[in-house]
N, C-alpha and C positions, 0 to 999 in steps of 0.2 A: 688736463689730459692725463689719462692713466696709461701706464705701460702695459703693453700686450704681454700676456703670459703664454708661455709655450709649455705644454704638457708632453711628457714623453709617454708614448703609448707602449704598452707591454701586452703582448698576446701570449696566452698560456701555451706552453709546449705540448705537443702530442707525445705521450709516453706509452710504450707498449713493451711488456715483458712476456717472453714465451720460453717454455722449457722444450729443448730439442733433445731427443733420445739419440745422441751421437756425440763422440768425443770432440773436444774443443777445436783441435786442429782441423778436423773434418768439417765441422759446422762453419768455421771461418772460411775454409776453402770453397764450400758450396755457396756461401753468401757472396763471395768476391769473384773468384775464378769461375764459378759455376753459374753465374747470373743467367745465362741463356736457358739453363735447365729449369729455372723456376719463375722467372719474370715473364708474365703473359705478353705475347706478341701484340695484343690489342691495347696495351697500356703505354704506347709510345707517344713521343712529342714531335717526332720528325715525320718524314715521308713514310707511307705505308704501301704495301705490307712490309713488316719488319722481318728481316732474315735472321738476325742475331743481335744480342745485347751482351756487352762485356764490360768488365772493368780492367784497366791496365793496373796490375798489382804492384803499385809502388807509390811513394809520396809524389804528388804532382800528376799521378795517373788520372785518366779520365774514365767516366762511365759513358760508354758510347752505344748508340743505336746504329745498326747498319740496315738500311732499307734494301729491298730487292732491286731497286733501280740504281744501287751503288752509292747513294748518298749516305753520309755519316752525320750524326747529330750528337753534340755534346750535351749530356744531361747533367753531369756533375763533375767536380774535380776533387781528388783526394787531397785533403789538407792535413790529415793525421793518419799515419800508417804504422800500426803496431801489431803485426801478426803474432799469435792468433787471438789477441785480446781486444783490439779496438781498430775501427776505421771511422774516420769522420769525413763526410762529403759536403762540399759547398754545392748546394742544390741550385742549379742555374736554369730554373724553370719559372715562368711568370704565372700569374693567377688565371690566365687564359690557356694554360697548359701548352705554351710555346717556348722554345729555347730562348734564353735571354741571359747573356753573360753578365749583365748588371745585377741580376738577382742574387741574393746572398743569404737565403735561409740555409740551415745546416741540418744534416742528418748524422747523428752520432750513434754508432752501434758498438755495443760492448758485449764481449763474450766472456762468461765466467764459468769455469768447470764446476759441476756439482757431482763429484765422483768421477770415475774413469770414463763412463759412457753417457753422461748427460751434461748438457751445456745450457745455462741460462743466457738468453739473448735479450738485451734491453736496447730498444731503439728509441731515441729521443729526437724528434724533428722540432726544431726551434728557430728562433730569430725571425719569425714571420713578420715582425714589425718593420724589417728592412724593406718589405714590399710596399709599405704604406698601410694605413689603417684598414681601408676597405678591402684592398687586394690581399693583405696579410690575413684578415679574418676569413676571406673566401678560400685561400689556400689552406689554412688551418682546418677548416671544415671539410674540405675535400680529402686531405691526407688522413684526417682522423677517421674518415670512412673507408679509406683505401688500405692503409698500412696493415691493419689487423688481418685481412684476408690474404694479403701478399706474404706476410710473415708465416701464416699457416701453410701456404704453398711452399715456402722455403723450408719449413720444418719437415713437411712430408717428403720433400725431395732429399733432404739431409738424412732422414731416417731410412728411406727406401734404398738409398745408395751407400749407406755406411759400410756395407760388406766390402765395397771396393776401396775403402779408405786404407 
C-alpha cells in the first residue's frame, strides 16, 4: 500500500500597477472612501440595481453594496488599514460571484508617491487557492480580466477630481 500524497496548489496572483496623476492622500481617499464614484454599479454581487458601494474606512471595516431595495451585501472586510499607503481586503466572494463569508482570497493595494502629484498604485489579488483548485482558477481568470479596467476607472476618477483634494 502506498501513502497518498497531497500536493499544495498554488495559483499565481493577479498583479496590476497603475500610475495615477494625483497625490497619494487623494488617490487613497478615492480608492477607499470614494468607491461609489468609480466602482461600476453593474459589478455587484448582491441585489440589483445597486444604489451605492462603500468601504468603512477602518481596520475591520467592510466593503458594502447597498441595493435600491435596501439590502446590504458584504463584499470584503478590511484586514490591514494603513492610510494613505496600504489597504488589504479579505475578498468574500465565491467563484460564482456570490457573497460568501467563507471565501478568503485577498486584495492587497499599495500606494506609493512618485513625486508630489503622482501615485503608483499596485494591486495584488492573491490566495485564490483558498477557493479550491477549480474555483480558484476560475476566480483568478475573472479578476485578471476585471481589475485592469476597474483600476483605469479609479485612476480617471482620481485625476478628474484631484482639484477637490
